[in-house]
C-alpha angles and dihedrals in degrees: 000000000000116000126186123194107200115193137173116236136016118285107240105167111096095206092055092045090053092052094045090051091050093054094043090055091048092051091052093086090055109036144357106263123201121186115203123186120191123195118268125225119241108247123202117236092245102036119172120234088255092053092046089051091050093049092053090047093055092048091043091056089055093048093050092049088063097052122086117224094244094053120112104230123211110188119203104226132159091232094047126111116290117224139182118238088258093052091050090048090050091047093053090045091053091048092053091046093053095049101264096133095151113073129172122193111198127204118186128214129259093301097043134236130333121244088248092059093045090052092048091051116098090208141358123230125200124195094188144341087248122090117245131186107269092230089057091049090060090060093045093049094050091049091052091048090051089048090050093055090048091050092048091051094045090239123150117262107083114090 
């Protein structure tokens, strides 16, 4: 399975980078992982709704340019479907079974994802109704994908 993790903005925090590197290394035995970072747009502190929409659209264009047409896209969005770890594992297993070997998880910037990205997504996934820093979500996502592969192989890890 080929998994892309497409995120907006550069990861700067060393502690997050270390965790992401660890889970990327662990996932190497299960799937090919490709991390793609697209540039974020600078947003003024008091951006209007129109400015926020324009920023998300620019970031969205950059995201969509990195995703191949035959890729199954899972957008991380606060209003997406919430799943247990077992349900995520089952979902990934079904995608692989039905020939969807290219998957892209998309994490938006601080303002979220554009309508264009959400429309391109085959599904939306939510980890919580809370808002998290998008850099932290990359680490959480990779850990859950790793957990999903361990669950699907019946390997110890998931408790």
